[in-house]
C-alpha positions as CSV (number, residue, x, y, z in Angstrom):
1,M,-40.5,-4.8,-19.7
2,P,-43.4,-7.1,-20.3
3,S,-44.9,-7.1,-23.6
4,G,-48.2,-5.9,-22.2
5,E,-46.5,-2.9,-20.7
6,Q,-44.6,-2.2,-24.0
7,E,-48.0,-2.3,-25.9
8,G,-49.3,0.2,-23.3
9,L,-46.5,2.5,-23.8
10,V,-46.8,2.3,-27.6
11,S,-50.6,3.1,-27.2
12,G,-50.0,5.8,-24.7
13,A,-52.2,4.1,-22.0
14,P,-51.2,1.7,-19.2
15,S,-52.6,-1.8,-19.4
16,S,-54.9,-1.3,-16.4
17,T,-56.6,1.6,-18.1
18,L,-57.2,-0.4,-21.3
19,N,-58.8,-3.2,-19.4
20,V,-61.3,-0.7,-17.8
21,A,-62.0,0.8,-21.2
22,S,-62.5,-2.6,-22.6
23,K,-65.2,-3.3,-20.0
24,K,-66.9,-0.1,-20.6
25,S,-66.9,-0.8,-24.3
26,K,-68.7,-4.0,-23.7
27,I,-71.2,-2.4,-21.4
28,N,-71.9,0.3,-24.0
29,K,-72.4,-2.3,-26.7
30,F,-74.8,-4.3,-24.5
31,R,-76.7,-1.0,-23.8
32,G,-76.9,-0.3,-27.5
33,L,-78.2,-3.8,-28.2
34,I,-80.8,-3.2,-25.6
35,C,-81.8,0.1,-27.1
36,W,-81.9,-1.2,-30.7
37,G,-84.1,-4.2,-29.3
38,I,-86.5,-1.8,-27.7
39,F,-86.5,0.3,-30.9
40,G,-87.2,-2.8,-33.0
41,A,-89.9,-3.9,-30.8
42,F,-91.7,-0.6,-31.1
43,L,-91.0,-0.7,-34.8
44,I,-92.7,-4.1,-35.2
45,F,-95.6,-2.9,-33.0
46,F,-96.2,0.2,-35.1
47,I,-95.9,-1.9,-38.3
48,I,-98.5,-4.2,-37.0
49,M,-100.9,-1.4,-35.9
50,A,-100.3,0.4,-39.2
51,A,-101.3,-2.9,-41.0
52,V,-104.5,-3.0,-38.9
53,Y,-105.2,0.7,-39.6
54,T,-104.4,0.8,-43.2
55,D,-105.0,-2.6,-44.6
56,P,-107.7,-4.8,-43.1
57,K,-106.7,-7.7,-45.4
58,R,-103.3,-8.0,-43.8
59,Y,-104.7,-8.2,-40.4
60,K,-107.8,-10.5,-40.2
61,E,-108.6,-9.9,-36.5
62,A,-109.5,-6.2,-37.1
63,T,-113.1,-5.5,-38.0
64,V,-115.2,-2.5,-38.8
65,M,-116.6,-2.6,-35.2
66,D,-113.2,-1.7,-33.9
67,Y,-113.6,1.7,-35.5
68,L,-117.2,2.6,-34.6
69,N,-118.3,3.8,-31.2
70,G,-121.5,4.5,-29.3
71,E,-124.7,4.8,-31.6
72,D,-122.7,4.5,-34.7
73,A,-121.7,0.9,-33.6
74,V,-125.4,0.3,-32.5
75,L,-126.6,1.5,-36.0
76,Y,-124.1,-0.6,-37.9
77,N,-125.2,-3.7,-36.1
78,G,-128.8,-2.9,-36.6
79,L,-129.0,-2.2,-40.3
80,G,-128.3,-5.5,-41.9
81,Q,-125.1,-6.5,-43.6
82,S,-122.6,-4.3,-45.6
83,Y,-121.0,-6.0,-48.7
84,F,-119.1,-3.0,-50.1
85,F,-115.4,-2.8,-49.3
86,P,-114.1,0.4,-51.0
87,S,-110.6,1.2,-52.1
88,T,-109.0,2.6,-48.9
89,R,-106.1,1.7,-46.7
90,K,-107.9,3.3,-43.6
91,M,-110.3,1.1,-41.9
92,N,-111.9,4.0,-40.0
93,A,-112.9,5.6,-43.4
94,Q,-114.1,2.2,-44.7
95,A,-116.3,1.8,-41.5
96,Y,-118.0,5.1,-41.9
97,F,-118.5,4.6,-45.6
98,Q,-120.2,1.3,-45.0
99,L,-122.3,2.7,-42.2
100,G,-123.4,5.6,-44.7
101,L,-124.3,3.1,-47.3
102,L,-126.4,1.1,-44.8
103,L,-128.2,4.3,-43.9
104,M,-128.8,5.3,-47.5
105,N,-130.3,1.9,-48.0
106,V,-133.0,2.8,-45.5
107,F,-133.4,6.4,-46.9
108,W,-132.0,7.8,-43.7
109,Y,-130.4,10.4,-46.1
110,D,-129.5,13.2,-43.9
111,L,-127.5,10.9,-41.4
112,A,-125.9,9.1,-44.4
113,I,-124.5,12.3,-45.8
114,Q,-122.8,13.0,-42.3
115,K,-121.2,9.5,-42.3
116,F,-119.9,9.8,-45.9
117,Q,-118.5,13.1,-45.0
118,Q,-116.9,11.6,-42.0
119,A,-115.3,9.0,-44.2
120,R,-114.0,11.5,-46.6
121,T,-112.5,13.4,-43.7
122,M,-110.7,10.3,-42.6
123,D,-109.5,9.5,-46.2
124,P,-109.7,12.4,-48.6
125,N,-108.8,9.9,-51.3
126,L,-111.8,7.7,-50.7
127,A,-113.6,8.3,-53.9
128,M,-116.7,6.2,-52.9
129,A,-117.3,8.5,-50.1
130,Y,-117.8,11.4,-52.6
131,W,-120.1,9.1,-54.6
132,G,-122.1,8.1,-51.6
133,E,-122.9,11.8,-50.4
134,A,-123.8,12.7,-54.0
135,M,-126.3,9.8,-54.3
136,C,-128.1,10.9,-51.1
137,Y,-129.2,14.1,-52.9
138,K,-131.3,11.9,-55.1
139,R,-134.3,10.6,-53.4
140,P,-136.2,8.9,-56.2
141,L,-139.1,7.4,-54.5
142,W,-139.8,10.9,-52.7
143,Q,-139.8,12.8,-56.0
144,M,-137.0,14.9,-54.7
145,E,-133.5,15.7,-55.8
146,N,-130.7,18.3,-55.4
147,A,-128.7,18.0,-58.4
148,T,-126.8,21.2,-57.8
149,A,-125.5,19.8,-54.4
150,A,-124.6,16.4,-56.1
151,R,-122.6,18.0,-58.8
152,A,-120.7,20.1,-56.2
153,V,-119.7,16.9,-54.3
154,L,-118.6,15.2,-57.6
155,G,-116.6,18.5,-58.4
156,M,-114.8,18.1,-55.2
157,L,-114.0,14.5,-56.1
158,D,-112.4,15.8,-59.4
159,Q,-110.2,18.0,-57.4
160,S,-108.9,15.3,-55.2
161,Q,-106.5,12.6,-56.1
162,A,-109.2,10.0,-55.1
163,L,-110.0,8.6,-58.5
164,K,-106.4,7.4,-58.9
165,N,-107.0,5.0,-56.2
166,T,-110.2,3.3,-57.4
167,T,-111.1,0.1,-59.2
168,A,-112.6,-0.2,-62.5
169,R,-115.9,-1.1,-60.9
170,E,-115.7,2.0,-58.6
171,Q,-115.1,4.2,-61.6
172,R,-118.3,2.9,-63.1
173,Y,-120.2,3.8,-60.1
174,V,-118.9,7.3,-60.3
175,A,-119.6,7.6,-64.0
176,A,-123.2,6.4,-63.3
177,A,-123.5,9.3,-60.7
178,R,-122.2,11.8,-63.1
179,T,-124.9,10.7,-65.6
180,L,-127.7,10.9,-63.0
181,F,-126.8,14.5,-62.0
182,A,-125.6,15.8,-65.5
183,A,-126.2,19.6,-66.0
184,N,-128.4,20.9,-69.0
185,T,-130.0,17.5,-69.4
186,S,-133.7,16.4,-69.0
187,V,-134.8,14.3,-66.1
188,Q,-135.8,11.6,-68.4
189,V,-132.5,11.4,-70.2
190,R,-130.5,11.5,-67.0
191,E,-132.5,8.8,-65.3
192,T,-132.9,6.4,-68.2
193,Q,-129.2,6.6,-69.0
194,Y,-128.4,6.1,-65.3
195,T,-130.6,3.1,-65.3
196,N,-128.7,1.6,-68.3
197,Q,-125.4,2.2,-66.6
198,M,-126.5,0.5,-63.4
199,K,-127.8,-2.6,-65.3
200,A,-124.4,-2.9,-67.1
201,L,-122.6,-2.5,-63.9
202,W,-124.6,-5.2,-62.2
203,E,-124.4,-7.5,-65.2
204,G,-120.5,-7.2,-65.2
205,N,-120.4,-7.7,-61.4
206,P,-123.0,-10.2,-60.5
207,D,-121.6,-10.7,-57.1
208,D,-122.3,-7.0,-56.1
209,P,-125.5,-6.7,-54.2
210,D,-125.3,-2.9,-54.2
211,A,-125.2,-2.7,-58.0
212,C,-128.1,-5.1,-58.1
213,A,-130.3,-3.2,-55.6
214,L,-129.5,0.2,-57.0
215,Y,-130.3,-0.9,-60.4
216,G,-133.7,-2.1,-59.1
217,L,-134.2,1.2,-57.3
218,S,-133.4,3.2,-60.5
219,L,-136.2,1.3,-62.2
220,L,-138.7,2.4,-59.5
221,G,-137.3,5.8,-59.6
222,Q,-138.4,6.1,-63.2
223,L,-141.9,5.2,-62.2
224,Q,-141.9,8.1,-59.5
225,S,-139.9,10.5,-61.4
226,L,-140.3,14.3,-61.1
227,G,-140.6,14.2,-64.9
228,G,-143.6,12.0,-64.9
229,Y,-142.6,10.6,-68.3
230,A,-142.9,6.8,-67.6
231,T,-145.3,5.2,-70.1
232,N,-144.2,1.6,-69.9
233,S,-144.9,1.5,-66.1
234,D,-146.0,-2.2,-66.1
235,D,-142.7,-3.3,-67.7
236,L,-140.7,-1.3,-65.4
237,L,-142.5,-2.6,-62.5
238,Y,-142.2,-6.2,-63.6
239,L,-138.4,-5.8,-64.3
240,A,-137.8,-4.1,-60.9
241,E,-139.5,-7.0,-59.2
242,D,-137.5,-9.6,-60.9
243,T,-134.2,-7.9,-60.3
244,L,-134.8,-7.3,-56.7
245,K,-136.1,-10.8,-56.0
246,D,-132.8,-12.0,-57.5
247,C,-131.0,-9.5,-55.1
248,T,-132.8,-10.8,-52.0
249,Y,-132.4,-14.5,-53.0
250,N,-128.5,-14.0,-53.6
251,F,-127.9,-11.6,-50.7
252,P,-130.5,-12.3,-48.1
253,R,-129.0,-9.9,-45.5
254,H,-128.8,-6.8,-47.8
255,V,-131.3,-4.4,-46.4
256,G,-131.6,-2.3,-49.4
257,S,-132.8,-5.0,-51.7
258,W,-135.6,-5.9,-49.3
259,H,-136.5,-2.3,-48.8
260,Y,-136.7,-1.5,-52.4
261,L,-138.7,-4.7,-53.1
262,T,-141.3,-3.5,-50.6
263,H,-141.8,-0.5,-52.7
264,V,-142.5,-2.6,-55.7
265,Y,-145.5,-4.1,-53.9
266,D,-146.5,-0.7,-52.4
267,V,-149.6,-0.4,-54.7
268,N,-153.5,-0.2,-54.5
269,D,-154.0,-3.7,-56.0
270,V,-154.5,-5.9,-52.9
271,N,-153.4,-9.0,-54.7
272,V,-150.1,-7.3,-55.4
273,A,-149.9,-5.6,-52.1
274,S,-150.3,-9.0,-50.4
275,K,-147.0,-10.0,-51.7
276,G,-145.2,-7.2,-49.9
277,V,-146.0,-8.4,-46.4
278,G,-143.2,-11.0,-46.3
279,P,-140.5,-8.7,-47.6
280,A,-141.7,-6.0,-45.3
281,Q,-141.5,-8.3,-42.3
282,A,-137.9,-9.5,-43.3
283,L,-136.9,-5.9,-43.7
284,A,-138.1,-5.1,-40.0
285,Q,-136.3,-8.1,-38.8
286,L,-133.1,-7.3,-40.4
287,A,-133.0,-3.6,-39.6
288,P,-134.4,-3.0,-36.0
289,R,-132.7,0.4,-35.7
290,S,-134.3,1.8,-38.8
291,N,-137.4,3.8,-38.6
292,V,-138.2,3.3,-42.1
293,A,-137.6,-0.5,-41.9
294,Q,-140.1,-0.8,-39.0
295,H,-142.6,1.5,-40.7
296,M,-142.7,-0.1,-44.2
297,A,-144.9,-3.1,-43.0
298,S,-147.8,-0.6,-42.2
299,H,-148.0,0.3,-45.9
300,F,-149.4,-3.1,-46.3
301,Y,-151.3,-3.6,-43.1
302,V,-153.3,-0.4,-43.8
303,R,-154.5,-1.8,-47.1
304,F,-155.9,-4.9,-45.2
305,G,-157.4,-3.0,-42.2
306,N,-155.1,-4.6,-39.8
307,W,-155.0,-1.6,-37.4
308,T,-153.2,-3.4,-34.5
309,W,-150.2,-4.0,-36.7
310,V,-150.4,-0.5,-38.3
311,V,-150.2,1.0,-34.9
312,Q,-147.6,-1.4,-33.6
313,S,-145.2,-1.0,-36.5
314,N,-145.4,2.7,-36.4
315,Q,-144.7,2.7,-32.7
316,N,-141.7,0.6,-33.4
317,A,-140.7,3.1,-36.0
318,V,-140.9,6.1,-33.7
319,A,-139.3,4.1,-31.0
320,A,-136.3,3.3,-33.3
321,S,-135.8,7.2,-34.0
322,D,-136.3,8.2,-30.4
323,S,-133.7,5.6,-29.3
324,Y,-131.1,7.0,-31.8
325,C,-132.0,10.7,-31.3
326,G,-132.1,10.4,-27.6
327,A,-128.7,8.6,-27.4
328,V,-127.0,11.3,-29.5
329,D,-128.9,14.1,-27.6
330,Q,-130.5,15.6,-30.7
331,G,-133.9,17.2,-30.8
332,N,-137.0,17.2,-33.0
333,A,-135.1,17.7,-36.2
334,C,-133.4,14.4,-35.8
335,D,-134.7,11.9,-38.3
336,A,-137.6,14.2,-38.7
337,D,-138.8,13.0,-42.2
338,N,-139.2,9.5,-40.9
339,R,-140.1,10.0,-37.3
340,W,-143.0,12.3,-37.6
341,H,-144.3,10.6,-40.7
342,A,-144.5,7.3,-38.6
343,L,-146.2,9.4,-35.9
344,E,-148.9,10.5,-38.2
345,W,-149.5,6.9,-39.4
346,Q,-149.6,5.9,-35.7
347,L,-152.4,8.4,-35.0
348,Y,-154.3,7.3,-38.1
349,G,-154.3,3.7,-37.0
350,Q,-155.4,4.6,-33.5
351,T,-158.4,6.6,-34.8
352,Q,-159.5,3.5,-36.7
353,Q,-159.3,1.4,-33.5
354,C,-161.7,4.0,-31.8
355,A,-158.8,4.9,-29.6
356,A,-159.4,8.5,-29.4
357,K,-157.6,9.2,-26.2
358,D,-154.5,7.5,-27.4
359,A,-154.8,9.3,-30.7
360,Y,-155.1,12.6,-28.8
361,T,-151.9,11.9,-26.9
362,T,-150.1,11.2,-30.1
363,Y,-151.5,14.4,-31.6
364,M,-150.4,16.4,-28.7
365,R,-146.8,15.2,-29.2
366,M,-147.2,16.2,-32.9
367,Q,-148.4,19.5,-31.7
368,K,-145.4,20.1,-29.4
369,V,-143.0,19.1,-32.1
370,A,-144.5,21.6,-34.6
371,A,-144.5,24.3,-32.0
372,S,-140.8,23.8,-31.2
373,M,-140.0,24.1,-34.9
374,N,-142.3,27.3,-35.2
375,Y,-144.6,25.3,-37.5
376,T,-142.2,25.7,-40.4
377,G,-141.5,23.3,-43.2
378,D,-143.0,19.8,-42.9
379,Y,-143.7,20.3,-39.3
380,G,-146.8,22.3,-39.9
381,Q,-148.0,19.9,-42.6
382,W,-147.8,16.9,-40.3
383,L,-149.6,18.8,-37.7
384,Y,-152.4,20.1,-39.9
385,R,-153.0,16.5,-41.4
386,S,-153.0,15.0,-38.0
387,Y,-155.5,17.6,-36.7
388,A,-157.8,16.8,-39.7
389,H,-157.6,13.1,-39.1
390,L,-158.4,13.4,-35.4
391,Q,-161.1,16.0,-35.8
392,L,-162.9,14.1,-38.5
393,Q,-162.6,10.7,-37.1
394,S,-163.2,11.4,-33.4
395,M,-167.0,11.9,-34.0
396,N,-167.0,15.0,-31.7
397,S,-166.0,12.8,-28.7
398,L,-163.2,15.2,-28.2
399,G,-165.0,18.4,-29.0
400,I,-163.2,21.0,-31.0
401,I,-159.6,20.0,-31.1
402,P,-157.0,22.7,-30.4
403,L,-154.8,23.1,-33.4
404,R,-151.6,25.1,-32.4
405,N,-152.2,25.3,-28.6
406,Q,-154.8,24.9,-25.9
407,T,-156.4,28.3,-26.4
408,D,-157.1,28.1,-30.1
409,N,-159.9,25.9,-30.0
410,A,-162.5,28.7,-29.8
411,T,-165.2,28.7,-32.3
412,S,-163.8,32.0,-33.7
413,M,-160.3,30.3,-34.4
414,L,-159.3,29.7,-38.0
415,P,-156.3,27.6,-38.8
416,P,-153.4,30.1,-39.6
417,P,-152.4,30.0,-43.3
418,L,-149.8,27.3,-43.9
419,Y,-149.7,27.7,-47.8
420,D,-148.0,31.0,-48.8
421,T,-149.5,31.4,-52.3
422,G,-147.0,34.1,-53.1
423,A,-143.7,33.1,-51.9
424,I,-143.7,29.7,-53.5
425,Q,-146.0,30.3,-56.5
426,D,-143.2,29.4,-58.9
427,A,-141.2,26.9,-56.9
428,P,-140.4,23.8,-58.9
429,D,-140.4,21.5,-56.0
430,I,-143.5,19.3,-55.7
431,M,-143.3,19.5,-51.9
432,D,-144.1,23.2,-52.0
433,H,-147.0,22.8,-54.4
434,F,-148.8,19.7,-53.1
435,W,-148.3,19.2,-49.4
436,P,-148.9,22.5,-47.9
437,P,-152.1,23.5,-49.6
438,H,-153.3,19.8,-49.1
439,A,-152.7,19.9,-45.5
440,E,-154.1,23.4,-45.0
441,A,-157.2,22.7,-47.0
442,H,-158.0,19.5,-45.0
443,A,-157.5,21.3,-41.7
444,L,-160.0,24.0,-42.9
445,L,-162.4,21.2,-43.9
446,A,-162.0,19.7,-40.3
447,R,-162.6,23.1,-38.7
448,V,-165.8,23.6,-40.8
449,Y,-166.9,20.0,-39.8
450,S,-166.3,20.7,-36.2
451,L,-168.4,23.8,-36.1
452,T,-171.3,22.1,-38.0
453,Y,-171.4,18.6,-36.7
454,Q,-174.6,17.9,-34.7
455,R,-175.3,21.6,-34.0
456,N,-178.8,22.8,-33.5
457,S,-180.1,26.1,-35.2
458,S,-179.2,28.3,-32.4
459,Q,-175.7,27.0,-32.2
460,L,-175.1,27.2,-35.9
461,H,-176.5,30.7,-36.1
462,T,-174.1,32.0,-33.5
463,P,-172.3,35.0,-35.2
464,G,-168.8,33.7,-34.3
465,V,-169.5,30.3,-35.8
466,N,-170.9,31.7,-39.0
467,D,-168.1,34.1,-39.4
468,T,-165.4,31.4,-38.8
469,I,-167.1,29.2,-41.4
470,T,-167.3,32.0,-43.9
471,K,-163.6,32.8,-43.6
472,A,-162.6,29.2,-43.7
473,L,-164.5,28.7,-46.9
474,K,-163.0,31.9,-48.4
475,R,-159.5,30.7,-47.6
476,M,-160.2,27.3,-49.3
477,D,-161.4,29.3,-52.4
478,D,-158.1,31.4,-52.4
479,I,-156.0,28.1,-52.2
480,V,-157.8,26.4,-55.1
481,N,-157.7,29.7,-57.2
482,A,-153.9,30.0,-56.6
483,Q,-153.5,26.4,-57.9
484,N,-155.8,27.1,-60.8
485,A,-153.5,30.0,-61.7
486,L,-150.5,27.8,-61.5
487,F,-151.7,25.4,-64.0
488,S,-152.9,28.2,-66.4
489,N,-149.9,30.4,-66.0
490,A,-147.6,29.5,-69.1
491,S,-144.5,30.7,-67.1
492,A,-145.1,28.2,-64.6
493,A,-145.4,25.2,-66.9
494,A,-142.2,23.6,-65.7
495,A,-143.4,23.7,-62.2
496,A,-146.8,22.3,-63.2
497,T,-145.4,19.3,-64.9
498,S,-143.8,18.2,-61.6
499,L,-147.2,18.2,-59.7
500,N,-149.1,15.0,-59.0
501,T,-152.0,14.8,-61.5
502,G,-154.6,14.5,-58.8
503,M,-153.3,17.4,-56.7
504,L,-155.6,20.2,-57.9
505,T,-158.4,17.7,-57.9
506,Q,-157.8,16.8,-54.3
507,L,-158.0,20.5,-53.4
508,I,-161.3,21.0,-55.3
509,I,-162.8,18.0,-53.6
510,A,-162.0,19.4,-50.1
511,Q,-163.3,22.6,-51.1
512,L,-166.7,21.1,-52.4
513,Q,-167.0,19.0,-49.2
514,A,-166.5,21.9,-47.0
515,N,-169.3,24.0,-48.6
516,A,-171.5,20.8,-48.8
517,V,-171.2,19.9,-45.1
518,Y,-172.2,23.6,-44.2
519,G,-175.2,23.5,-46.5
520,A,-176.3,20.0,-45.1
521,S,-175.9,21.3,-41.6
522,I,-178.2,24.2,-42.4
523,C,-180.8,21.7,-43.6
524,A,-180.3,19.4,-40.6
525,A,-180.9,22.4,-38.4
526,K,-184.0,23.2,-40.3
527,L,-183.1,26.8,-41.0
528,P,-184.9,28.8,-43.7
529,S,-182.0,29.0,-45.8
530,C,-181.8,25.2,-46.3
531,N,-181.2,24.0,-49.9
532,N,-180.8,20.3,-50.2
533,T,-180.4,20.4,-54.0
534,Y,-177.4,22.7,-53.5
535,W,-175.3,20.7,-51.3
536,I,-176.2,17.4,-52.9
537,A,-175.0,18.8,-56.3
538,L,-171.7,19.8,-54.6
539,M,-171.3,16.3,-53.2
540,D,-172.2,14.6,-56.6
541,K,-169.5,16.8,-58.3
542,A,-166.9,15.7,-55.5
543,L,-167.7,12.1,-56.0
544,M,-167.4,12.3,-59.7
545,L,-163.9,13.8,-59.2
546,Y,-163.0,11.4,-56.5
547,S,-163.9,8.5,-58.8
548,N,-161.7,9.9,-61.6
549,I,-158.7,9.7,-59.2
550,S,-159.7,6.4,-57.6
551,S,-156.3,4.9,-58.5
552,M,-154.4,7.2,-56.3
553,T,-152.7,5.9,-53.2
554,T,-154.7,4.7,-50.2
555,L,-152.1,6.1,-47.8
556,P,-153.4,8.1,-44.7
557,S,-151.4,11.2,-45.7
558,I,-153.7,11.4,-48.7
559,E,-156.9,9.8,-47.7
560,I,-158.0,12.2,-44.9
561,A,-161.7,12.7,-45.9
562,P,-162.5,10.1,-48.6
563,T,-165.6,11.3,-50.5
564,P,-167.8,8.0,-50.3
565,E,-167.5,8.2,-46.5
566,F,-168.1,12.0,-46.2
567,Y,-171.0,11.8,-48.6
568,G,-172.5,8.6,-47.1
569,N,-172.5,10.4,-43.6
570,L,-174.4,13.2,-45.0
571,L,-177.0,10.9,-46.8
572,V,-177.6,8.2,-44.3
573,D,-180.8,9.6,-42.8
574,S,-182.3,11.0,-46.1
575,N,-181.2,8.5,-48.7
576,T,-180.1,5.4,-46.8
577,T,-179.9,3.2,-49.9
578,A,-177.4,5.4,-51.6
579,A,-175.6,6.0,-48.4
580,K,-175.1,2.1,-48.0
581,E,-173.5,1.9,-51.4
582,L,-171.2,4.7,-50.7
583,F,-170.0,3.1,-47.6
584,R,-169.5,-0.2,-49.4
585,S,-167.5,1.8,-52.1
586,C,-165.4,3.3,-49.3
587,L,-164.5,-0.2,-47.8
588,S,-163.8,-1.7,-51.1
589,K,-160.8,0.8,-51.4
590,L,-160.1,1.4,-47.6
591,P,-160.8,-1.9,-45.8
592,G,-161.6,-1.5,-42.2
593,R,-162.1,2.2,-42.3
594,M,-164.0,2.8,-39.1
595,S,-166.5,5.3,-40.2
596,C,-167.4,3.3,-43.2
597,V,-167.9,0.2,-41.1
598,L,-170.1,2.2,-38.7
599,G,-171.9,3.7,-41.8
600,L,-172.8,0.2,-43.2
601,A,-174.0,-0.8,-39.8
602,R,-176.2,2.3,-39.5
603,A,-177.6,2.0,-43.1
604,S,-178.3,-1.7,-42.7
605,Y,-180.1,-1.1,-39.5
606,R,-182.2,1.6,-41.0
607,L,-183.1,-0.6,-44.0
608,N,-184.0,-3.4,-41.5
609,L,-181.3,-5.7,-42.8
610,M,-180.6,-6.8,-39.2
611,S,-178.2,-9.7,-40.1
612,D,-176.0,-7.3,-42.0
613,A,-176.3,-4.6,-39.4
614,M,-175.2,-7.1,-36.6
615,S,-172.3,-8.3,-38.7
616,W,-171.0,-4.8,-39.3
617,D,-171.5,-3.9,-35.7
618,K,-169.5,-6.9,-34.6
619,Q,-166.7,-6.0,-36.9
620,L,-166.5,-2.5,-35.5
621,L,-166.5,-3.7,-31.9
622,S,-163.7,-6.2,-32.8
623,Q,-161.5,-3.7,-34.5
624,C,-162.2,-1.3,-31.6
625,S,-161.7,-3.8,-28.8
626,V,-158.6,-2.0,-27.7
627,G,-160.1,1.4,-28.1
628,D,-162.3,3.7,-25.8
629,K,-165.2,1.9,-24.3
630,T,-167.1,5.1,-24.4
631,F,-166.3,6.1,-27.8
632,P,-169.5,7.1,-29.7
633,A,-169.3,4.6,-32.5
634,V,-168.5,1.7,-29.8
635,L,-171.6,2.8,-27.8
636,E,-173.8,3.0,-30.9
637,A,-172.6,-0.5,-32.1
638,R,-173.1,-2.1,-28.7
639,S,-176.7,-0.6,-28.3
640,R,-177.9,-2.2,-31.5
641,L,-176.6,-5.8,-30.5
642,P,-178.6,-8.0,-28.2
643,S,-177.3,-8.0,-24.7
644,P,-175.3,-11.3,-24.0
645,S,-176.9,-13.8,-21.7
646,P,-175.8,-13.7,-18.2
647,P,-173.4,-16.5,-17.1
648,P,-175.2,-19.2,-15.1
649,S,-174.9,-18.9,-11.3
650,K,-172.4,-21.1,-9.7
651,K,-175.2,-22.7,-7.5
652,G,-177.3,-23.5,-10.6
653,L,-174.3,-24.8,-12.3
654,L,-173.5,-27.1,-9.4
655,R,-177.1,-28.4,-9.2
656,R,-176.9,-29.3,-13.0
657,V,-173.6,-31.1,-12.4
658,L,-174.8,-33.2,-9.5
659,R,-178.1,-33.9,-11.5
660,D,-176.2,-35.2,-14.6
661,E,-174.0,-37.3,-12.4
662,A,-177.2,-38.8,-10.7
663,I,-178.8,-39.6,-14.1
664,G,-175.5,-41.2,-15.2
665,Q,-175.2,-43.5,-12.3
666,A,-178.9,-44.5,-12.6
667,A,-178.4,-45.4,-16.1
């Protein structure tokens, strides 16, 4: 028996069967190798993808943009450069943290909070996402904070495991935030200690642009603090300037540094303000997708009466918000603080260009926005201030402007109450105490003005007109009395300390001017009840109060009816010399203010100062060259200037050319 057969007998299988089995075994091994190869390939692929997803440093080709889509990607590319790489192994979380920080740099706080929350969802252990959200509840230059909400977020951080994964630098950021929002501590202590910690953080990390910028912002925050405690304001301002200039020099694409530096120069002193134009232009160029970045330049243009650029920069700002809000299909609440603030400024610039029709179009958009939000919150304030601007500056070319809708411009219509003196009497937020009464008082002033401007005795004596004016003046008295009570009420002392020092004075000035314009209109209409001494005394008091707060901001949201302009317009016919000085005073503070330019032209003409009158008329026509050709101020200025010589006829010109050539040839 062959040996092979013997082996087969021993094994219990014939040799032919063994050969087949051997072949199958080899095939199975080959299949196994293939399976293991495929498995290995997938394993390597997943390892690579995990490296991309969890650790960007191990896969250099991956970028933040790989994890942002749609408008998030557009925003990220349009807000400057991000330098902060937080401790996380998830690049999607890093991407949304960086986007949140870029948004925080341009004060787009509500959207920044959303992005920080998204980052936290993607990586619950990303400590800096908690920090970023908390910091958005402190809006230092807006005099606003929500310390309770910030402490809640920091409490969530404590309950997570996130702090175990942070660097020493990140822990110092978190510690500084805890100081800023510490409970049972005064605003002054919190803010000054926070500043000290941010200074130490920057000095220990000189390559960290965010530490540098936020330290500079903390200095500005002390100047604008809700506590109003800063006594060394010049020192703080100089230190903030030096710090932020260092930031912009070393990190020229860090938007926050440029943004905060513009606020250093956002002051009334034109020599200082002139230094803000360059940083504001750099900011706008670096962050084309930010409303605030586009708007900030107008803070400087308005101080120099450059109305073309005031309008353009705010149109750019509104367009930036519209672009984002339209892309994400959100309504009027989207980027509201920035968008409608810029729209108000746009309207103001248009009125200074005599572009009443464009301003009215802008106003009608504001009206629709406020109506869609039921005139609540800031929407009513934006609308009331815009109404006052347009009504007072339109010189009656638009008639009585409708406030809430097309039917409420009847002479019997009174602006509905905006300031609830009861519900928010004891609110600590400055927004509740300053802006609602300020906006409503000036809307009431504008309505009184519209009912008295250039009205004759029969129009002024109409019962409906008199009743509306009386009600408006009574409402203004109520607003001022409520504010007086707030200051005298010891229980509201904490709230009173948070108010702008000129707030009550502003309201009293509006009240005095409303009563004065009514009194002056009675005298202008030659009614028996005329009392020139009465209304002049009111305006003298208003002017004295205005002079005492002359250092206040020149921004349009505040300067709706500046007293020198208002008084000058009432005096220009009866005391032209005094009116001329008032208009000069107005322009020294508010260069290019249209009504004051017109007032100086009028006064100069009446005083027979023809050269001066022509100069002011030419300035008005120049700044109003893009405005309405039939605007009353434009027509008035043009009527005083000599008519330009007609161009020579073509035939006469040809004859002179031929004559000159003949003379030349004869010579």
